[in-house]
N, C-alpha and C positions, 0 to 999 in steps of 0.2 A: 428338642433336637440337639444332639451333640455332634460336633464336627471334629474329626481327627484328620489332620492333613500333614503332608510332608512329601519329600521326594520318593521316588520308586525305591523299594527295598530298604526303607529306613526304619522298619519295625512298627508300622501303623497297625497292621492286623494283629500282631502279637500283643500290642498294647491293649487293643479293644478286647481280644480274647481274655486277657488277664482281668480287665475291668468287669467283664460279664460272666466270669466263671461261676458255674452253678445255676445260671438262669437259662430259661428256654429261649434260645435265640434262633431266628431264621435269617440266614445269610442270603442276600439277594444281589445278583449281578445285574447292574443297570444296562449292560449291553444286550440283555435278553428282554423279552416281553415283560411288562409289569405283571407280576404273579398275584395269585390269590394268597392271602395270609393263611397259614396253617393253623389248626385249632391249638389252643393252649400256649400260644406264643406270647412271651412277655416283652421281648425286645426284637426290633428289626435292625439288622446291620446291612447297610447298602454300600456297595463299592462299584467301581468300573465306569465312572462318569467321564474319564479323560479321553475317551474315544468316541463320544456321542455327538451327533450334529445338533444344531440349535433347536430344530422343531421337536426333537425327542427330549432335549433338556427342559424345554418348557412344560412338556407333559409330566416329566419326572418331578419338577418343582411343585406343580399342583398336587401330584400324588403324595409327595413327602409331607406337604402341609396338611393334607387330609389325614394321613396316617398319624401324624404328630399329635392330633387331637385324641387319638385312641391308644396309642402305644408309645413306648420309649423308642426313639430312633437314634441310631448312630450312623453317621455318614463317614465313610473312609474315603478321603479325597486325595488323589495323587496330584501334586503340583506339577504342572507342565510348563516349561519355559524358563523360569527363574530370570525373566527379563531378556532372554535371548530371543530375537526375532527370527523365525524360520525364513529361509529363502523361498520356499514354495508357497504360493498364495493359499492353497487349500489348508496347509498346516498353520499358516498365520490366522486364517479364519477360525479353525478349530481351537487354537490357543485362545483367541479373543472370546469366542463363544463360551468356552469352558470357564474362562476367567470371569466373565459377567455372571454366569450361573453360580460360581462359587461366591461372588459378592452378594448375590441374593440370599444364598443359604446362610452365609456368615451373619448377615443382618438379622435374620429371624432365629438364629440358633441361640439356645440357652447357654451353651459353652462351646468354645473353640480351643483346641489343643494342637500345637505344632509338635511333630515328632521329628527330631533330627538325629540320625544315627542312634536310635533307641532312647533318646533322652526327651521326655515330654516337657513342654513349656506351655503354660496356660496363657492364652491370649485374651480370652473373654470368659467370664463366669467363674464358677466354682472357686 
């Protein structure tokens, strides 16, 4: 599993698209139901975790680990918060839940790359 993370609109998706050019990729939005994998797909690219509640994040973590045994997985993770604590309790919980989910993903990932304004920085692997 490969994690590409950074702030919103920092070039994460463009980076992944360039890395995966010429491969059969299925893009998956995690805000929707967990889909069936299409035939002849080589790589799964999953995005959209930054707005999902804890119970769904747990389901996604299990699903990503299962897929990782069969396919190459790229997770595009949008960083939310950058250390800023939201005033609203529900937003604090979301930030904390997503942060814990990202920690789990980063721990099992083969590689982690941070994209900051289009510039990639390898944090783990490769």
